[in-house]
C-alpha positions in Angstrom: 0.2 -11.4 45.8 3.0 -13.2 43.9 6.6 -12.5 45.1 8.4 -9.8 43.0 11.1 -12.4 42.1 8.5 -14.8 40.7 6.9 -12.0 38.6 10.4 -11.0 37.2 11.2 -14.6 36.3 7.8 -14.9 34.5 8.5 -11.7 32.6 12.0 -12.8 31.7 10.7 -16.2 30.5 8.1 -14.5 28.3 10.8 -12.3 26.8 12.9 -15.3 26.2 10.1 -17.2 24.5 9.4 -14.3 22.2 13.2 -14.1 21.4 13.2 -17.8 20.6 10.1 -17.6 18.4 11.6 -14.6 16.5 14.8 -16.6 15.9 12.9 -19.6 14.7 10.8 -17.4 12.4 13.8 -15.5 11.0 16.1 -18.4 10.5 13.6 -21.2 9.6 10.8 -19.4 7.9 11.1 -15.8 6.7 14.3 -16.2 4.8 12.5 -18.5 2.5 9.5 -16.2 2.0 10.6 -14.8 -1.3 8.7 -11.7 -2.5 8.2 -9.9 -5.8 7.8 -6.2 -5.5 6.3 -4.3 -8.5 6.8 -0.6 -9.2 5.6 1.5 -12.0 7.9 4.3 -13.0 7.1 7.2 -15.4 10.6 7.7 -16.9 10.2 7.2 -20.6 9.4 10.0 -23.2 5.7 10.4 -24.0 4.5 7.9 -26.5 7.1 5.3 -25.6 6.1 1.6 -25.2 6.5 0.3 -21.7 9.6 -1.7 -20.7 9.5 -4.4 -18.0 12.8 -4.5 -16.0 13.6 -7.4 -13.6 15.9 -6.1 -10.9 17.9 -8.9 -9.1 20.4 -8.4 -6.3 22.3 -10.0 -3.5 21.5 -13.7 -4.3 24.6 -14.7 -2.2 24.0 -18.1 -3.8 25.3 -21.4 -2.3 24.9 -24.6 -4.4 22.5 -26.2 -1.9 20.0 -23.3 -1.8 17.5 -25.1 -4.2 14.4 -23.3 -3.0 15.9 -19.9 -3.8 17.1 -21.2 -7.2 13.6 -22.6 -8.1 11.9 -19.4 -7.0 14.2 -17.1 -9.1 13.9 -19.4 -12.1 10.1 -19.5 -11.9 9.9 -15.7 -11.6 12.2 -15.1 -14.4 10.2 -17.5 -16.6 6.9 -16.1 -15.5 7.7 -12.4 -15.7 9.4 -12.6 -19.1 11.2 -9.3 -18.7 12.4 -7.0 -21.5 15.5 -6.1 -19.5 17.5 -7.4 -16.5 19.4 -5.3 -14.1 21.6 -7.3 -11.7 23.2 -5.2 -8.9 25.7 -7.8 -7.8 26.7 -10.1 -4.9 25.5 -13.1 -6.9 27.8 -15.6 -5.2 27.9 -16.7 -1.6 30.1 -19.7 -1.8 33.0 -20.9 -3.9 30.6 -23.2 -5.8 27.8 -20.7 -5.9 27.9 -20.4 -9.7 26.2 -23.8 -9.9 23.2 -22.3 -8.2 23.3 -19.2 -10.3 23.2 -21.3 -13.4 20.1 -23.1 -12.2 18.4 -19.9 -11.1 19.1 -17.6 -14.0 18.7 -20.1 -16.9 15.3 -18.8 -18.0 16.9 -15.3 -18.6 19.0 -16.5 -21.5 18.5 -14.1 -24.4 17.2 -11.2 -22.3 19.4 -8.2 -22.5 20.6 -6.4 -19.4 23.2 -4.7 -17.3 25.2 -6.0 -14.3 27.7 -4.6 -11.8 29.8 -6.4 -9.2 29.5 -6.5 -5.5 32.4 -7.7 -3.4 30.8 -11.2 -3.1 31.2 -11.6 -6.8 35.0 -11.7 -6.2 35.7 -12.8 -2.6 34.0 -15.6 -0.7 32.2 -14.7 2.6 34.1 -15.3 5.8 32.8 -16.3 9.2 32.2 -13.2 11.4 29.9 -12.2 14.3 26.6 -11.3 12.6 25.7 -9.1 15.6 28.3 -6.6 14.6 26.2 -5.8 11.5 23.6 -4.2 13.8 26.2 -1.7 15.2 26.9 0.1 11.9 28.5 -0.4 8.5 31.3 -2.9 8.1 34.5 -1.0 7.1 35.3 -0.7 3.5 38.5 -2.6 2.4 40.9 -1.0 0.0 42.5 -2.6 -3.1 45.7 -3.5 -1.3 43.9 -5.8 1.2 41.7 -7.4 -1.4 42.4 -11.0 -2.4 39.9 -12.5 -4.9 38.8 -16.0 -4.0 35.9 -16.6 -6.4 35.9 -17.3 -10.1 34.6 -13.9 -11.2 35.6 -14.5 -14.8 33.4 -17.6 -15.0 30.5 -15.6 -13.5 31.0 -12.8 -15.9 31.2 -15.2 -18.9 27.9 -16.8 -17.8 26.1 -13.5 -17.3 27.4 -12.2 -20.6 26.3 -15.4 -22.3 22.8 -14.8 -21.0 22.8 -11.4 -22.7 23.8 -9.0 -19.9 26.6 -6.4 -20.2 29.0 -5.6 -17.4 29.1 -1.8 -16.7 31.6 -1.7 -13.8 33.0 1.9 -14.1 31.7 2.2 -17.6 28.5 2.5 -19.7 26.7 0.7 -22.5 23.6 1.2 -24.6 20.8 -1.4 -25.2 17.7 -1.1 -27.4 14.5 -2.8 -26.2 11.4 -2.6 -28.4 12.6 0.6 -30.0 13.5 2.2 -26.7 17.2 3.1 -26.2 18.3 2.5 -22.7 21.8 3.7 -21.6 23.2 2.1 -18.4 26.1 3.4 -16.5 27.5 1.9 -13.4 30.3 1.4 -10.9 32.2 -1.4 -9.3 31.5 -2.0 -5.6 31.5 1.3 -3.8 31.6 -0.4 -0.4 35.2 -1.4 -1.1 36.1 1.9 -2.8 36.3 0.2 -6.3 34.0 2.8 -7.8 35.4 5.1 -10.5 32.7 7.7 -11.0 34.7 9.8 -13.5 35.3 6.8 -15.7 31.6 5.8 -15.6 30.3 9.2 -16.4 32.9 9.8 -19.2 31.7 6.5 -20.7 28.1 7.7 -20.5 29.0 10.9 -22.3 30.8 9.0 -25.0 27.6 7.2 -25.9 26.2 10.5 -27.0 22.7 11.9 -27.1 19.6 10.0 -28.0 18.9 7.8 -25.0 15.2 7.5 -24.0 16.2 6.6 -20.4 19.4 6.5 -18.5 19.9 4.0 -15.6 22.5 4.6 -12.9 23.4 1.2 -11.6 25.4 0.5 -8.4 25.8 -2.4 -6.0 26.3 -0.2 -2.9 24.1 2.9 -3.0 26.5 5.3 -1.3 25.5 9.0 -1.3 28.5 10.0 -3.4 27.5 7.6 -6.1 23.8 8.6 -6.1 24.7 12.3 -6.2 27.1 11.8 -9.1 24.6 9.7 -11.0 21.8 12.2 -10.5 24.1 15.1 -11.6 25.1 13.1 -14.7 21.5 12.8 -15.9 20.3 9.4 -14.6 16.5 9.0 -14.9 16.4 6.1 -12.5 18.9 4.9 -9.8 19.1 1.2 -9.1 21.1 -0.4 -6.2 21.3 -3.3 -3.7 23.8 -4.2 -1.0 21.7 -3.1 2.0 19.6 -6.3 2.4 17.0 -3.8 3.5 18.6 -4.0 6.9 18.0 -7.8 6.9 16.7 -7.6 10.5 14.1 -4.9 11.0 11.5 -3.8 13.6 8.1 -5.0 12.2 6.2 -2.2 10.5 9.0 0.3 11.0 9.6 2.6 8.0 13.4 2.8 8.7 15.9 0.0 8.7 18.1 -0.4 11.7 21.3 -0.5 9.5 22.1 -0.1 5.8 25.8 -1.1 5.7 26.5 2.1 3.9 25.7 5.8 4.3 22.3 5.9 2.6 19.5 7.3 4.8 17.9 4.4 6.7 14.4 5.1 5.3 15.8 4.6 1.8 17.5 1.2 2.5 14.7 -0.8 0.9 12.2 -0.3 -1.9 11.2 2.5 -4.1 11.9 6.1 -3.0 13.5 9.2 -4.6 16.9 10.9 -4.5 17.4 14.6 -4.7 20.7 16.4 -5.4 21.2 20.0 -6.5 17.5 20.5 -7.2 17.1 17.4 -9.3 14.9 14.5 -8.1 14.9 11.0 -9.6 13.4 7.7 -8.5 15.6 5.3 -6.6 15.0 1.5 -6.2 17.1 -0.3 -3.6 16.5 -4.0 -3.5 16.5 -5.8 -0.2 18.0 -8.7 -2.1 17.4 -12.4 -2.4 19.8 -13.8 0.0 22.2 -13.4 2.9 25.6 -14.5 4.0 25.8 -18.2 4.8 27.2 -17.1 8.1 24.2 -15.0 8.9 21.2 -17.1 7.7 18.4 -14.9 9.0 15.7 -12.5 7.8 13.3 -10.8 10.1 10.6 -8.3 9.1 12.5 -8.1 5.8 11.7 -10.8 3.3 14.1 -11.6 0.5 12.9 -10.0 -2.7 13.3 -9.2 -6.4 11.8 -6.2 -8.1 9.8 -5.7 -11.3 10.2 -2.1 -12.5 7.7 -1.2 -15.3 9.1 1.8 -17.1 6.4 3.7 -18.9 5.8 7.0 -20.7 5.6 10.1 -18.6 2.2 11.9 -18.1 1.5 15.3 -16.7 0.3 14.1 -13.4 3.3 11.8 -12.5 5.4 12.2 -9.3 9.1 11.6 -9.2 8.7 8.5 -7.0 6.5 6.5 -9.3 3.9 4.1 -8.0 4.3 0.8 -6.1 2.3 -2.4 -5.8 3.1 -5.6 -4.0 
């Protein structure tokens, strides 16, 4: 029989080899395996034409990330969406707008809505990525916030493409005869959200919307509850990165960096408040902090949301593919 010490060393070596392999996969391979997730959502009035929505989030773009830029540009060109919803954290570097311009160029002329995440305003800083696995990072208030990115230049570019900023406000867009009202909030993770202002702006748009989209970067419960109560037909968010590092095949993320239930930190699900249930799409996002360049069991992604007319047999969650 082998000595117990030799067996323990063998086991320890095997565990170490698995850890190294997982690290190589997460850092060197999976974070480049960009994925497009498709969902069909029955949220339009009967008889309405379908609307294809491209949901982009958390690009955390750095200028040298050419593979990501090419993938986004190719998808945007190939999908030819009717509407874009961008849930923020576009920038991941002080020169990140150069990469955003390359990635988003095919979207020029496509209408849409966008909101900000904190990384549209402040550059990422070096921190221990392991801390992410022990719970949400603490929100930072307005007094401690010092912008370090050119948010105005980003906003000018996205507006020039055809998108409308709906931080703590609302706007209306017509797509193929379908009236879409979007209302949103600034980054709830930093307590920049003003739900009253957003909902008041939605009410000021008046009746007549075919569908109402509640848009947020960080999908905190308070935001999702308020949007549901205000009449949103679809909730759209990002921020969570889907957990970024997950246990393979597990239904729940390990963390969400906010207070959303862990099983809802990625993909299409539903949200219920005060007896009303609406579909919720949380994107796992396209990128990561340049100081935490890893994805494991959680590929970077964009979403295509096909909004179609309601039928009698539809469920609140909609249907997914891909």
